[in-house]
C-alpha positions in Angstrom: -9.1 -5.2 8.9 -11.0 -7.2 6.3 -14.3 -5.8 5.3 -17.0 -8.5 5.4 -19.4 -6.4 3.2 -21.4 -4.9 6.1 -19.8 -1.5 6.2 -22.6 1.0 6.8 -24.9 -1.5 8.4 -25.7 -1.7 12.1 -23.5 -4.8 12.4 -19.9 -3.9 13.1 -17.7 -3.9 10.0 -14.4 -5.8 10.0 -13.6 -9.5 10.2 -15.1 -12.2 12.4 -11.7 -12.5 14.0 -11.6 -8.8 14.9 -15.0 -9.0 16.6 -14.1 -12.2 18.5 -11.0 -10.7 19.9 -12.7 -7.4 20.7 -15.1 -9.4 22.8 -12.4 -11.5 24.4 -10.2 -8.5 25.3 -13.0 -6.0 26.1 -12.2 -3.5 23.4 -15.7 -3.4 21.7 -16.3 0.2 22.8 -13.0 1.5 21.5 -13.4 -0.4 18.2 -16.9 0.8 17.8 -15.8 4.4 18.1 -13.1 3.8 15.5 -15.6 2.1 13.1 -18.1 4.9 13.5 -15.7 7.8 13.3 -12.8 6.7 11.0 -13.6 3.7 8.8 -14.9 4.7 5.3 -15.5 3.0 2.0 -14.1 5.9 0.0 -11.4 8.6 0.1 -12.0 12.0 1.5 -10.5 15.2 0.0 -8.0 15.2 2.8 -7.0 11.6 2.1 -6.5 12.4 -1.6 -4.3 15.4 -0.8 -2.3 13.3 1.6 -1.7 10.6 -1.0 -0.6 13.2 -3.5 2.2 14.3 -1.1 3.5 10.8 -0.4 6.7 9.4 -1.9 6.4 5.8 -0.6 4.0 3.2 0.6 3.9 -0.5 1.6 1.8 -3.0 -0.5 0.4 -6.1 1.2 -0.8 -9.0 -0.9 -1.5 -12.7 -0.4 -1.7 -15.7 -2.8 -4.7 -18.0 -3.1 -3.5 -20.0 -0.1 -3.4 -16.9 2.1 0.4 -16.8 2.2 1.3 -13.1 2.6 3.9 -10.7 1.2 4.6 -7.1 1.9 6.6 -4.9 -0.5 7.9 -1.3 -0.5 7.1 1.1 -3.3 8.5 4.6 -3.9 8.5 7.4 -6.4 8.1 11.1 -6.7 5.3 12.8 -4.8 2.0 11.6 -6.2 3.4 8.4 -7.8 0.3 6.7 -6.4 -2.5 8.5 -8.2 -6.0 9.1 -7.1 -8.5 8.5 -10.0 -11.5 9.4 -7.9 -12.8 8.8 -4.4 -13.1 5.0 -5.0 -10.1 4.2 -7.2 -6.3 4.7 -6.9 -3.6 3.4 -9.2 0.1 2.8 -8.6 3.0 2.2 -11.0 5.1 -0.9 -11.3 8.6 0.1 -12.3 11.3 -2.3 -13.6 12.4 -4.6 -10.8 14.0 -8.0 -10.2 11.4 -9.7 -12.3 10.1 -12.0 -9.5 6.6 -10.4 -9.7 5.7 -11.5 -6.2 3.1 -8.8 -5.5 1.6 -9.0 -9.0 1.6 -12.8 -8.9 -0.4 -12.7 -5.7 -2.8 -10.2 -7.2 -3.4 -12.5 -10.1 -4.4 -15.3 -7.6 -6.1 -13.1 -5.0 -7.2 -9.5 -5.8 -7.3 -8.4 -2.2 -4.6 -5.8 -1.5 -3.7 -3.5 1.4 -1.8 -0.2 1.0 -0.2 1.6 3.9 1.1 5.1 3.5 3.2 6.5 6.4 4.3 10.2 6.6 7.5 9.9 8.6 8.6 13.4 7.8 5.9 16.0 8.3 2.6 15.0 9.9 3.7 11.6 11.3 0.4 10.0 10.4 -0.6 7.0 8.3 -3.4 6.0 5.9 -4.6 2.5 5.2 -6.4 1.6 1.9 -7.8 -1.9 1.5 -9.5 -3.0 -1.7 -9.5 -5.1 -4.8 -6.7 -4.8 -7.3 -6.2 -5.7 -11.0 -3.2 -5.2 -13.3 -3.3 -2.7 -16.1 -0.8 -3.9 -18.7 -1.2 -0.8 -20.9 1.5 1.2 -19.2 0.5 4.3 -21.1 -3.1 4.3 -19.8 -2.3 6.3 -16.7 0.8 8.2 -17.9 0.1 11.9 -17.8 -2.7 11.4 -15.3 -1.3 13.1 -12.2 2.3 13.9 -11.5 4.7 14.2 -14.4 7.5 11.5 -14.5 10.8 12.9 -13.3 14.2 11.4 -12.5 12.6 10.0 -9.3 9.6 8.7 -11.2 10.5 6.7 -14.4 8.0 5.5 -16.9 6.0 2.6 -15.5 6.0 -0.8 -17.1 2.5 -1.4 -15.9 0.0 -0.1 -13.3 -2.1 -1.7 -10.6 -5.6 -0.2 -10.1 -7.2 -0.6 -6.7 -11.0 -0.3 -6.1 -11.2 1.2 -2.6 -13.2 -0.8 -0.1 -11.8 0.6 3.2 -9.9 3.8 4.0 -8.9 4.7 7.5 -6.3 6.5 9.6 -3.1 4.9 11.1 -2.5 6.2 14.6 0.2 8.9 14.8 1.5 8.2 18.4 4.1 5.6 17.6 5.3 6.9 14.2 8.8 8.4 14.5 9.7 11.7 12.8 12.5 11.0 10.4 14.7 13.3 8.3 15.0 13.3 4.5 18.6 12.8 3.4 19.7 13.0 -0.2 20.3 9.7 -2.1 21.1 9.1 -5.7 18.7 6.6 -7.2 19.4 4.6 -10.4 15.9 3.5 -11.3 15.8 0.1 -13.0 19.5 -0.6 -12.5 20.8 -4.2 -12.6 24.0 -3.2 -10.7 24.2 -5.6 -7.8 26.1 -3.2 -5.6 23.5 -0.4 -6.1 20.7 -2.9 -5.5 22.2 -3.9 -2.1 24.3 -6.9 -3.2 24.3 -9.8 -0.8 23.7 -7.6 2.2 22.2 -10.4 4.3 24.6 -13.1 3.3 21.9 -15.3 1.7 23.8 -16.3 -1.5 25.9 -19.0 0.2 23.2 -20.2 2.5 21.2 -23.4 1.8 17.8 -22.5 0.3 16.1 -24.6 3.0 17.0 -25.9 6.4 
């Protein structure tokens, strides 16, 4: 749901494509109720409290050509930190070094974050906005939750200026159960990282 800069005006927010399809498929009324009742350009107190409880999220980015990537992020509750109603920041821990999401952000600052609570309230929260990399990893340390075994020291942070915040419908979100898992943060052990689970190593890079 790309914000075209008209949030709060009488013209419907969202992308041109959204509005074209709403007209084509006759969903303008439903979409209008959603825009009027749920789409904000800031975080509410309830949204901030929800984020503070979450242990995972999905990060969507795209490069300058619009080619997309979606990545999973996890940490201890509150690893994504709310700075204020218009800014959140999330840590980048040591990974495989590809820098796919960060590389996209360098080219194209638009980012989407999806939180889904599978365990308690079965509800989701979307945050769309503009992101930039904070290379001083210590800048946000100590602001929010204290690092634990499930939350190592970040190598860097990504700060997001909130442009859209809205609910993700509960009805199709399954309720899952937490099961214990030992996590070795930053490990290079191939087996612990999943190994060649999908059998890609011996496949040709291109068909």
